[in-house]
PLY file of the C-alpha trace (Angstrom):
ply
format ascii 1.0
element vertex 697
property float x
property float y
property float z
element edge 696
property int vertex1
property int vertex2
end_header
64.33 45.88 117.01
66.55 48.40 117.15
70.01 46.53 115.45
72.85 45.83 117.89
75.16 46.75 114.97
72.89 50.11 115.39
72.77 51.08 119.49
76.78 50.19 119.37
77.51 52.96 117.39
75.22 55.57 118.90
77.15 53.84 122.00
80.70 53.89 121.03
82.75 57.20 122.60
83.61 59.75 119.80
87.01 60.55 119.16
88.06 56.34 119.40
85.17 55.14 116.56
87.84 54.05 114.72
89.09 51.12 117.33
85.82 50.04 117.77
85.09 46.89 115.83
83.70 47.30 112.60
80.72 45.45 113.19
78.60 46.34 110.07
81.50 45.35 107.91
81.83 41.30 109.53
78.18 41.14 109.56
78.29 41.90 105.94
80.87 39.57 105.05
79.13 36.63 107.44
75.49 37.58 104.64
78.44 37.47 101.94
79.40 34.10 102.78
76.89 32.77 103.24
75.36 33.80 99.80
78.46 32.58 97.97
78.65 29.13 99.77
75.05 29.15 99.25
75.61 29.51 94.80
78.40 26.82 95.83
80.99 30.40 94.45
83.22 29.51 97.48
84.43 26.54 99.32
83.95 26.07 103.69
87.23 25.84 103.70
88.14 28.82 102.48
85.00 30.73 104.04
86.23 30.19 107.71
89.67 31.25 106.25
88.81 34.29 105.63
86.70 34.86 108.50
90.25 33.98 111.03
91.44 36.20 109.34
89.19 39.45 109.32
88.58 38.57 113.45
92.57 38.58 113.47
93.01 41.93 111.97
90.06 43.61 113.72
91.19 42.27 117.64
94.98 42.62 115.74
93.21 47.17 116.16
91.32 46.95 119.24
94.44 45.36 120.97
96.94 48.06 119.95
95.11 51.15 120.56
94.04 49.51 124.35
98.17 49.26 124.67
99.18 52.42 123.10
96.22 54.11 125.81
97.18 53.16 128.61
101.33 53.37 127.49
99.68 57.19 127.84
97.69 56.21 131.19
100.81 55.35 132.25
102.58 58.72 131.68
99.93 60.30 132.87
101.32 58.61 136.31
104.58 58.85 135.46
104.54 62.48 135.65
102.26 62.66 138.45
103.90 60.69 140.15
106.98 63.38 139.43
105.28 66.70 140.57
103.73 64.04 143.86
107.70 64.41 144.74
107.68 67.69 144.33
105.02 68.49 146.71
106.74 66.23 149.27
109.55 69.03 149.75
107.35 71.51 149.67
103.55 70.53 150.23
100.28 72.73 149.28
96.80 72.08 150.65
96.05 73.43 146.48
98.84 71.56 144.59
97.87 68.24 146.21
94.04 68.44 145.81
95.11 69.54 142.41
97.13 66.29 142.52
94.36 64.25 143.66
91.47 65.28 140.91
94.66 64.80 138.35
94.52 61.19 139.62
91.11 60.96 139.44
90.85 62.34 135.84
93.33 59.12 135.12
90.71 56.50 136.77
87.50 58.30 135.01
90.44 57.61 132.03
90.44 54.63 132.88
87.12 53.77 132.83
86.27 54.42 129.55
89.29 52.54 128.33
87.10 49.53 131.00
83.43 50.84 128.30
85.63 50.23 125.00
86.32 47.30 126.08
83.55 45.56 127.17
81.71 47.20 123.64
84.25 45.23 121.79
84.42 42.41 123.61
80.44 42.17 123.09
80.47 43.10 119.17
83.18 39.89 118.96
80.50 37.59 120.55
77.70 39.16 118.83
79.49 38.28 115.44
80.67 34.93 116.93
77.56 33.85 116.99
75.52 35.03 114.10
78.64 33.21 112.36
77.34 30.31 114.54
73.95 30.59 113.27
74.16 31.55 109.59
77.04 28.07 108.82
75.36 25.59 111.28
78.94 25.07 112.54
80.85 25.48 116.16
83.51 27.72 115.05
83.63 29.93 118.34
85.28 27.04 119.87
87.90 26.60 117.94
88.77 30.50 116.90
88.59 31.28 120.91
90.86 27.81 122.01
93.09 28.39 119.39
93.42 32.56 120.38
93.25 32.70 123.19
95.22 29.83 124.38
98.15 30.60 122.49
101.60 32.43 123.50
101.34 35.26 121.38
97.52 36.05 121.52
95.62 39.14 121.65
92.99 38.15 122.58
93.72 38.19 126.30
93.81 41.26 126.29
90.32 42.11 124.93
88.87 39.96 128.08
90.34 39.63 130.35
91.63 42.88 132.76
96.19 42.53 131.12
97.86 45.93 132.57
95.02 47.28 134.06
95.64 46.22 137.56
98.98 47.99 137.47
97.32 51.45 136.86
94.21 50.45 139.47
97.44 50.22 142.24
99.17 53.47 141.03
95.88 55.59 141.16
95.21 54.48 144.71
98.06 53.67 146.39
98.75 57.22 144.80
95.37 58.63 146.11
95.58 56.82 149.73
99.70 58.74 149.81
97.78 62.54 149.38
94.89 61.90 152.21
96.19 63.37 155.27
97.24 60.47 156.81
97.10 62.07 160.42
101.19 61.85 160.65
101.34 57.87 159.94
104.43 56.54 158.11
102.26 53.26 157.07
101.15 52.75 153.24
98.63 50.31 151.61
100.76 47.42 151.53
101.37 47.06 155.22
97.35 47.60 156.07
95.36 45.70 152.86
92.68 45.33 155.01
91.62 48.66 155.37
89.61 49.86 152.18
90.11 52.85 150.51
86.67 55.14 150.30
87.26 57.50 147.06
83.95 57.16 144.56
86.28 56.81 141.49
88.45 54.10 143.17
85.22 52.54 143.96
83.76 52.47 140.95
87.12 50.71 139.51
86.80 48.35 142.03
83.65 46.86 141.67
84.13 46.88 137.84
87.37 44.77 137.88
85.90 42.80 140.37
83.18 42.15 138.03
86.22 40.42 135.57
87.28 37.47 137.47
85.61 34.51 137.93
85.11 34.54 142.36
81.94 35.86 141.73
80.58 32.34 139.53
78.18 31.40 142.45
76.73 34.82 142.85
76.39 35.75 139.07
74.46 32.04 138.94
72.45 32.67 142.28
71.74 35.74 140.29
70.85 34.97 136.78
68.44 32.05 139.28
66.78 35.32 140.27
65.53 36.49 136.47
66.39 39.96 137.07
66.52 41.20 133.72
68.75 43.76 132.59
68.87 45.75 129.12
72.14 43.23 127.05
73.45 47.01 126.27
71.81 49.63 128.79
72.99 52.83 129.01
75.35 53.14 131.88
73.54 55.34 134.22
74.76 57.76 136.94
75.64 56.42 139.14
74.68 58.98 142.09
71.84 59.05 141.03
71.39 54.73 141.82
72.97 55.42 145.22
70.32 57.99 146.00
67.35 55.62 144.88
69.43 52.96 146.84
68.55 52.52 150.54
70.03 48.92 152.12
67.17 48.34 154.69
64.32 49.04 152.23
66.33 46.13 150.88
66.98 43.93 153.13
62.93 44.67 154.13
62.15 42.62 150.53
64.54 40.11 150.91
62.15 39.95 154.15
59.69 39.75 151.79
60.36 37.31 149.30
61.06 35.06 152.58
57.94 35.07 154.75
55.89 34.73 151.30
57.85 31.92 150.86
57.47 30.15 154.42
53.47 31.20 153.82
53.53 29.33 151.42
55.27 26.02 152.50
53.76 26.03 156.01
50.51 24.45 155.52
52.00 21.74 153.32
52.98 19.46 156.45
48.90 19.52 157.79
46.81 20.73 154.50
45.00 17.21 155.11
44.53 17.07 158.32
42.80 20.85 157.78
40.60 19.54 155.34
39.72 16.40 157.28
39.12 17.99 160.15
37.05 20.46 157.93
34.96 17.24 156.43
36.30 17.60 153.28
38.58 14.43 151.87
42.45 14.95 151.96
43.33 14.90 149.07
41.47 18.71 148.96
44.72 20.02 150.10
45.68 20.07 146.35
43.38 23.20 146.42
44.75 24.84 149.72
47.76 24.79 148.37
46.61 25.68 144.62
44.52 28.19 145.95
47.51 30.77 146.53
48.96 30.43 143.30
45.81 30.26 141.12
45.79 34.82 143.05
49.53 34.92 142.49
48.95 34.38 138.49
46.87 38.04 139.33
48.60 39.72 141.50
51.55 38.92 139.83
50.37 41.51 137.25
48.60 43.81 138.87
51.80 44.38 141.61
54.03 44.46 138.40
52.15 47.14 137.19
51.81 48.85 140.65
56.19 49.47 140.94
56.59 50.90 137.90
54.75 54.20 141.03
55.30 52.45 143.69
57.62 50.08 145.99
56.40 51.25 149.22
52.26 51.09 148.42
52.15 47.47 146.64
54.40 45.93 149.74
51.87 47.71 152.61
48.82 46.05 150.87
50.68 42.92 150.46
51.84 43.10 154.43
47.93 43.94 155.29
46.59 41.99 152.68
48.71 38.55 154.15
47.33 39.13 157.24
43.91 39.19 156.73
44.13 36.28 154.50
46.36 33.92 157.41
43.55 34.61 159.80
40.87 34.10 158.30
43.02 30.53 157.32
43.77 30.47 161.05
39.54 31.48 162.04
38.04 28.64 159.83
38.53 26.06 162.18
36.93 27.52 164.51
33.80 29.02 162.38
34.26 24.85 160.27
34.20 26.23 157.21
36.40 25.15 153.86
34.70 28.09 152.14
36.81 30.30 155.06
39.96 28.18 154.39
40.05 28.70 150.47
39.64 32.62 150.49
41.77 33.25 153.39
44.81 31.18 150.91
43.50 33.13 147.65
43.94 36.16 150.20
47.82 34.90 150.43
48.05 34.59 147.09
46.62 38.13 146.35
49.77 39.12 148.44
52.29 38.04 146.60
54.97 40.71 145.64
58.29 39.28 144.04
57.31 40.91 141.01
57.92 44.16 143.48
60.62 42.46 145.37
61.85 41.91 141.75
61.88 45.10 139.98
63.14 47.02 143.15
66.34 45.47 142.66
66.56 46.12 139.57
65.82 48.99 139.70
67.09 50.66 142.12
70.08 48.57 143.70
73.07 49.76 142.17
75.23 47.95 139.65
77.81 47.10 141.26
76.01 45.11 144.55
73.01 44.43 142.32
74.47 40.15 141.70
74.58 40.37 145.63
70.99 41.40 146.05
70.05 38.71 143.19
71.55 36.35 144.94
69.41 37.15 148.46
66.60 37.33 146.75
67.15 33.65 145.72
68.83 32.53 149.04
65.77 33.95 150.57
63.09 32.16 148.95
65.67 28.42 149.34
65.91 29.58 152.86
62.02 30.37 152.97
61.22 27.04 151.40
62.87 24.72 153.49
61.45 27.46 157.09
58.08 26.67 156.62
57.35 22.93 157.09
60.42 22.98 159.69
57.83 26.16 161.20
55.16 24.26 161.26
56.97 20.56 162.75
57.07 22.27 165.24
53.23 24.32 166.05
52.54 19.89 167.85
50.57 21.95 170.07
46.83 22.33 170.99
44.65 24.38 173.49
42.01 27.78 173.16
42.02 31.11 174.38
38.51 31.52 174.97
36.30 29.81 171.75
39.60 30.55 169.54
41.52 26.15 169.50
45.00 26.86 168.59
46.22 23.11 167.01
48.87 22.22 164.27
46.25 23.36 162.40
45.38 26.53 162.93
48.66 27.91 164.43
50.67 27.84 160.85
47.74 31.17 160.18
47.82 32.77 163.92
52.23 32.77 163.70
51.88 34.10 159.90
50.02 36.04 160.86
51.62 38.10 163.75
54.78 37.98 161.22
52.89 39.87 158.99
52.10 42.73 161.18
55.12 42.54 162.79
56.62 42.99 159.31
54.27 45.88 158.51
54.83 48.07 161.64
58.96 47.63 160.73
57.66 48.33 156.69
56.30 51.62 157.59
59.07 52.79 160.06
62.30 51.89 157.65
61.25 51.85 154.36
61.83 54.76 151.87
60.25 55.38 148.81
62.93 55.40 146.54
63.41 58.64 144.82
61.78 58.95 141.00
63.71 58.50 137.99
64.82 61.49 136.05
63.66 62.39 132.61
65.66 61.01 130.37
68.45 63.34 128.57
71.28 62.69 125.86
74.17 61.78 127.93
78.00 63.13 125.68
80.24 60.09 124.89
82.36 60.94 126.81
81.18 60.91 129.85
79.11 57.73 129.14
81.69 55.49 128.93
83.72 57.25 131.74
80.44 56.07 134.46
80.54 52.22 133.55
78.67 50.54 135.79
76.44 47.48 134.66
75.81 44.22 134.65
77.20 43.33 131.09
80.64 44.09 132.01
81.24 40.93 133.43
78.87 38.96 131.20
80.95 40.66 128.44
84.84 39.83 130.62
83.72 37.12 132.73
82.36 34.33 130.35
84.67 35.20 127.36
83.97 34.53 124.22
84.20 30.45 124.67
80.48 31.61 126.28
79.65 33.56 122.85
77.11 31.58 121.65
75.21 31.16 125.16
74.42 34.71 124.26
70.59 35.16 123.69
68.79 35.06 120.51
68.93 38.06 117.55
65.79 40.02 118.99
67.12 42.80 118.07
66.68 42.05 114.75
69.84 41.43 114.03
69.74 38.66 111.48
67.55 40.71 109.50
68.36 42.21 106.28
71.17 45.08 106.18
67.96 47.82 105.81
66.98 46.71 109.36
69.32 49.37 110.33
66.57 51.54 110.46
64.19 51.01 113.61
61.25 52.74 114.07
60.66 54.34 118.10
58.55 51.01 118.64
61.94 48.88 119.26
62.51 51.11 122.61
59.01 50.72 124.04
58.67 47.62 126.39
56.25 44.47 125.25
52.33 46.74 126.49
51.20 43.23 127.79
50.73 39.75 127.87
50.42 39.26 123.85
52.85 41.38 122.99
55.50 39.72 125.35
55.13 35.89 123.91
55.36 37.23 120.46
58.85 38.26 121.28
59.90 35.04 123.06
61.97 32.98 120.06
60.80 29.24 120.13
63.83 28.23 121.99
62.84 31.03 124.60
59.74 29.13 124.43
60.30 26.15 125.26
62.48 26.91 128.66
59.50 28.27 129.37
57.63 25.03 128.91
60.90 23.38 131.11
60.32 25.95 133.97
57.08 24.73 133.30
57.30 21.66 133.99
59.63 21.40 136.46
57.55 23.87 138.58
54.92 20.96 138.15
56.45 18.38 138.64
57.92 20.00 142.43
54.73 20.84 143.33
53.03 16.74 142.69
56.26 16.01 144.93
55.46 18.77 147.88
51.83 18.98 148.26
50.69 15.96 147.97
54.11 14.16 150.49
52.33 14.37 153.28
48.32 12.49 152.37
50.56 10.07 150.03
53.38 9.29 153.23
50.44 9.24 155.59
48.77 6.46 153.75
52.01 4.56 152.89
53.77 4.92 156.17
52.07 5.84 157.63
54.71 9.21 159.20
53.03 11.72 161.38
53.05 15.89 160.60
56.57 16.26 161.97
57.72 13.77 160.49
56.59 15.11 157.00
57.94 18.32 157.96
61.40 17.36 158.18
61.43 15.35 155.60
60.61 18.55 153.36
63.03 21.30 155.72
65.45 18.77 154.50
64.39 18.97 150.86
64.09 22.92 151.12
67.61 23.11 152.84
70.00 21.31 149.36
68.23 24.28 147.71
71.84 26.65 148.11
74.31 23.36 148.22
73.50 22.35 145.09
73.53 26.17 143.04
76.92 26.26 144.94
77.99 23.40 143.27
76.73 24.11 140.27
77.87 27.42 140.25
80.97 27.42 141.42
81.33 23.78 139.62
79.59 21.82 137.08
78.73 25.24 135.16
82.57 25.75 135.07
82.87 22.48 133.16
80.16 21.88 130.83
77.52 24.65 128.51
74.62 25.62 130.00
72.65 23.37 127.41
74.78 20.40 128.61
73.21 20.87 132.30
69.75 21.63 130.98
69.31 17.94 128.86
70.93 16.35 131.80
68.72 17.45 134.15
65.84 16.91 132.79
66.95 13.50 132.29
67.86 13.35 135.66
64.37 14.68 136.46
62.76 12.07 134.42
64.58 9.12 136.11
63.43 10.55 139.80
59.62 10.43 138.33
59.96 7.50 137.19
61.25 5.79 140.29
58.24 7.31 142.26
55.60 4.62 140.15
54.10 2.34 142.64
54.33 -0.71 140.82
55.30 -2.90 142.17
52.59 -4.65 145.92
54.66 -2.84 148.20
56.44 0.65 148.82
59.40 1.30 150.81
60.53 3.98 152.58
64.12 4.21 150.79
62.13 3.46 147.36
60.08 7.11 147.78
62.45 9.68 149.74
65.38 8.34 146.79
63.09 9.10 144.26
62.05 12.54 145.46
65.83 13.04 145.72
66.44 12.87 142.80
63.43 14.47 141.46
63.82 18.02 143.79
67.35 18.19 143.36
67.73 17.65 139.05
64.42 19.87 140.07
66.94 22.90 141.48
69.51 21.88 139.54
67.49 22.60 136.34
65.98 25.19 137.33
69.09 27.32 138.16
71.03 26.80 135.09
67.15 27.33 133.11
66.32 30.66 134.02
70.20 31.73 133.90
69.86 31.34 130.26
66.67 33.29 130.11
67.82 35.71 131.79
70.25 36.15 128.18
68.37 35.32 125.93
64.82 37.22 126.41
64.47 40.05 125.00
65.77 43.29 125.78
62.97 44.40 125.69
61.90 42.32 128.04
63.63 43.93 130.43
61.67 46.58 131.59
57.75 47.64 131.83
54.97 45.85 133.44
55.18 42.64 131.48
59.13 41.82 131.82
60.52 38.87 131.65
60.32 37.61 135.63
57.10 38.00 135.25
56.20 35.09 132.80
59.00 32.98 134.27
56.42 34.00 137.32
52.62 33.31 135.78
54.99 29.97 133.81
55.38 28.72 137.06
52.07 29.96 138.89
50.82 28.06 136.48
52.01 24.78 136.27
51.47 25.33 140.40
47.96 25.56 139.74
47.76 22.78 137.51
48.97 20.45 139.50
47.28 21.26 142.81
44.29 20.15 140.59
45.89 17.23 139.37
46.02 15.60 143.27
42.65 17.65 143.68
41.43 15.10 140.45
43.15 12.30 141.18
41.37 12.26 145.25
38.33 11.05 143.15
40.26 7.14 142.44
41.51 7.59 146.02
44.03 7.86 147.52
45.63 4.35 146.33
45.36 5.51 143.29
46.94 8.81 144.27
50.24 8.32 143.17
50.74 6.94 140.18
47.17 9.14 139.04
49.83 12.01 139.57
52.95 11.42 138.61
52.52 10.30 135.00
51.18 13.66 133.93
54.76 15.04 135.10
55.90 12.17 133.33
55.03 12.93 129.89
55.75 16.19 130.06
59.19 15.39 130.92
59.12 13.30 128.45
57.40 15.93 125.91
59.47 18.84 127.09
63.03 16.83 126.97
62.56 16.34 123.58
61.59 19.61 122.35
65.17 19.91 124.54
66.76 17.91 121.56
64.79 19.52 119.02
66.04 23.35 119.46
69.35 21.74 121.60
71.36 23.40 118.79
69.74 27.34 119.36
69.94 26.95 123.00
72.79 29.30 124.05
0 1
1 2
2 3
3 4
4 5
5 6
6 7
7 8
8 9
9 10
10 11
11 12
12 13
13 14
14 15
15 16
16 17
17 18
18 19
19 20
20 21
21 22
22 23
23 24
24 25
25 26
26 27
27 28
28 29
29 30
30 31
31 32
32 33
33 34
34 35
35 36
36 37
37 38
38 39
39 40
40 41
41 42
42 43
43 44
44 45
45 46
46 47
47 48
48 49
49 50
50 51
51 52
52 53
53 54
54 55
55 56
56 57
57 58
58 59
59 60
60 61
61 62
62 63
63 64
64 65
65 66
66 67
67 68
68 69
69 70
70 71
71 72
72 73
73 74
74 75
75 76
76 77
77 78
78 79
79 80
80 81
81 82
82 83
83 84
84 85
85 86
86 87
87 88
88 89
89 90
90 91
91 92
92 93
93 94
94 95
95 96
96 97
97 98
98 99
99 100
100 101
101 102
102 103
103 104
104 105
105 106
106 107
107 108
108 109
109 110
110 111
111 112
112 113
113 114
114 115
115 116
116 117
117 118
118 119
119 120
120 121
121 122
122 123
123 124
124 125
125 126
126 127
127 128
128 129
129 130
130 131
131 132
132 133
133 134
134 135
135 136
136 137
137 138
138 139
139 140
140 141
141 142
142 143
143 144
144 145
145 146
146 147
147 148
148 149
149 150
150 151
151 152
152 153
153 154
154 155
155 156
156 157
157 158
158 159
159 160
160 161
161 162
162 163
163 164
164 165
165 166
166 167
167 168
168 169
169 170
170 171
171 172
172 173
173 174
174 175
175 176
176 177
177 178
178 179
179 180
180 181
181 182
182 183
183 184
184 185
185 186
186 187
187 188
188 189
189 190
190 191
191 192
192 193
193 194
194 195
195 196
196 197
197 198
198 199
199 200
200 201
201 202
202 203
203 204
204 205
205 206
206 207
207 208
208 209
209 210
210 211
211 212
212 213
213 214
214 215
215 216
216 217
217 218
218 219
219 220
220 221
221 222
222 223
223 224
224 225
225 226
226 227
227 228
228 229
229 230
230 231
231 232
232 233
233 234
234 235
235 236
236 237
237 238
238 239
239 240
240 241
241 242
242 243
243 244
244 245
245 246
246 247
247 248
248 249
249 250
250 251
251 252
252 253
253 254
254 255
255 256
256 257
257 258
258 259
259 260
260 261
261 262
262 263
263 264
264 265
265 266
266 267
267 268
268 269
269 270
270 271
271 272
272 273
273 274
274 275
275 276
276 277
277 278
278 279
279 280
280 281
281 282
282 283
283 284
284 285
285 286
286 287
287 288
288 289
289 290
290 291
291 292
292 293
293 294
294 295
295 296
296 297
297 298
298 299
299 300
300 301
301 302
302 303
303 304
304 305
305 306
306 307
307 308
308 309
309 310
310 311
311 312
312 313
313 314
314 315
315 316
316 317
317 318
318 319
319 320
320 321
321 322
322 323
323 324
324 325
325 326
326 327
327 328
328 329
329 330
330 331
331 332
332 333
333 334
334 335
335 336
336 337
337 338
338 339
339 340
340 341
341 342
342 343
343 344
344 345
345 346
346 347
347 348
348 349
349 350
350 351
351 352
352 353
353 354
354 355
355 356
356 357
357 358
358 359
359 360
360 361
361 362
362 363
363 364
364 365
365 366
366 367
367 368
368 369
369 370
370 371
371 372
372 373
373 374
374 375
375 376
376 377
377 378
378 379
379 380
380 381
381 382
382 383
383 384
384 385
385 386
386 387
387 388
388 389
389 390
390 391
391 392
392 393
393 394
394 395
395 396
396 397
397 398
398 399
399 400
400 401
401 402
402 403
403 404
404 405
405 406
406 407
407 408
408 409
409 410
410 411
411 412
412 413
413 414
414 415
415 416
416 417
417 418
418 419
419 420
420 421
421 422
422 423
423 424
424 425
425 426
426 427
427 428
428 429
429 430
430 431
431 432
432 433
433 434
434 435
435 436
436 437
437 438
438 439
439 440
440 441
441 442
442 443
443 444
444 445
445 446
446 447
447 448
448 449
449 450
450 451
451 452
452 453
453 454
454 455
455 456
456 457
457 458
458 459
459 460
460 461
461 462
462 463
463 464
464 465
465 466
466 467
467 468
468 469
469 470
470 471
471 472
472 473
473 474
474 475
475 476
476 477
477 478
478 479
479 480
480 481
481 482
482 483
483 484
484 485
485 486
486 487
487 488
488 489
489 490
490 491
491 492
492 493
493 494
494 495
495 496
496 497
497 498
498 499
499 500
500 501
501 502
502 503
503 504
504 505
505 506
506 507
507 508
508 509
509 510
510 511
511 512
512 513
513 514
514 515
515 516
516 517
517 518
518 519
519 520
520 521
521 522
522 523
523 524
524 525
525 526
526 527
527 528
528 529
529 530
530 531
531 532
532 533
533 534
534 535
535 536
536 537
537 538
538 539
539 540
540 541
541 542
542 543
543 544
544 545
545 546
546 547
547 548
548 549
549 550
550 551
551 552
552 553
553 554
554 555
555 556
556 557
557 558
558 559
559 560
560 561
561 562
562 563
563 564
564 565
565 566
566 567
567 568
568 569
569 570
570 571
571 572
572 573
573 574
574 575
575 576
576 577
577 578
578 579
579 580
580 581
581 582
582 583
583 584
584 585
585 586
586 587
587 588
588 589
589 590
590 591
591 592
592 593
593 594
594 595
595 596
596 597
597 598
598 599
599 600
600 601
601 602
602 603
603 604
604 605
605 606
606 607
607 608
608 609
609 610
610 611
611 612
612 613
613 614
614 615
615 616
616 617
617 618
618 619
619 620
620 621
621 622
622 623
623 624
624 625
625 626
626 627
627 628
628 629
629 630
630 631
631 632
632 633
633 634
634 635
635 636
636 637
637 638
638 639
639 640
640 641
641 642
642 643
643 644
644 645
645 646
646 647
647 648
648 649
649 650
650 651
651 652
652 653
653 654
654 655
655 656
656 657
657 658
658 659
659 660
660 661
661 662
662 663
663 664
664 665
665 666
666 667
667 668
668 669
669 670
670 671
671 672
672 673
673 674
674 675
675 676
676 677
677 678
678 679
679 680
680 681
681 682
682 683
683 684
684 685
685 686
686 687
687 688
688 689
689 690
690 691
691 692
692 693
693 694
694 695
695 696
């Protein structure tokens, strides 16, 4: 892999090269300290003191240059202000236009300065992480806490936008004053709700917004979606980004996500009754529900590959296949064929376009709104998960039209078939195929810095250096010997197969995929067998089961709000991860039927603990995965999103198969038999997490 230090050097603004953090020197010092400590030639306390001093010097160099550049911007603004005052006395359209462009130039230089801060913040986090990893010492916590909270702290200048607000305000106010006010004497201070539209100001505003903690929940949800990005993406030209972006197309992608999740869960409350009506056992509902997941294992791959060339065609194909699948699912009742029922569900799984939905957001949505779009993806999924069972609860009727039966078993299929037909028409009318990506061209360093529109700025500045140890493992080869500077061209390429993608995973990432498998398995067991279990123990009706499942689904967004806005600010992600795993285990244990009676409170309470804990675990786990996966897994067919999707889908397949197999032992033993594998996998994942706890970031 290309070393981080090499990428950092390549992307530096040429004329500012001497003011960046000397990452290569610091890395060599870390290696040298490691060797000296191993040989007993240095005392640990002396190493910590020396490394702290070096970091202080590097940060001071960065900060003094930053202050100097801010002063130059302030001086330019002062001179432009004098020119503006003269123009107010003798206005000339040509000079006003020149002055506005001069203010925009200041804005572009401010973006260069923001990019400078970003690159140094990433370098500081990287070197602190490297030090912690080599020495097995939580030096980062000590260093950042002691420096950031000191009254003379220079570190604050690096990861907080100190002083930038004044420059942004001056540029914005003066550009507003220079535009045609059409006789108005009001200023931006008199009308704060009116947004001023200017490309430079929009870019600055988007960058500054990412520096604040106000986007914590959106950031959490966005990472929950696991929409991968390069750790140090080359800043792209925003107009190209905007050319590929189309709001209606984004809404269609989110609608596809919502409808697919509705389609997945709308049959859960009635799948056991449908199986019985076709002469099969109630536990065959596991195969009926799981058939969709089986097909999704394969559809995820070909949809991911298809999205390399197009987004419109795979979405059209998805809609047609889902329409046909739901029609077959509904017709199976009148055909009295369990085979047709399963074929219908398989077709629904083959129409899963979630890989396309993720890819569209990653490739076609501008960076300034990508986090909101990612959060929308997660919200649409959660809403669909809740609406599916709720909708099934409303379809409690029975009538016939000609030879077609419409009842609680078949109506989910007919309703979803109509929904996909309407979606297909909407898609055909409104979707705009994004413009193809331009050929990669070398970008001058000056322009490179001015185009500061990437999500890493948020990571660099919003979650400052205290989170450094939560950055990704050095998959880029950063921990290799110094000869690794000479990297091959292959290091830039995306993974060429599932096998090569798997080989890019570190042990801690593999543990996190195991955790993802575990939580999806536990959730699928809980949801898929809920109708059978509640009917057997409590004689619940379909409507009651539907309400119960809908209530579980409605907990997703509130739980993510609490975790993303509060809990994640109070605890480390790995602490939340381990605590959530333990709570999932507690929920599973409480679900076992060990006494003569099995009460509704026990089932509901244990199910709520399991589901909510699994939701928390999923959010934190995917948030971690989005930061620790190799940058090569941010693109291509075999990307990080595909790997996580496959892990979760396989878990659902295994869980649904477990339900059906356990059915051979009778419904009396179904609950305990299906919970036992969940418990075993959960305990294994907890042990694996404890074993790799210090490497989880």
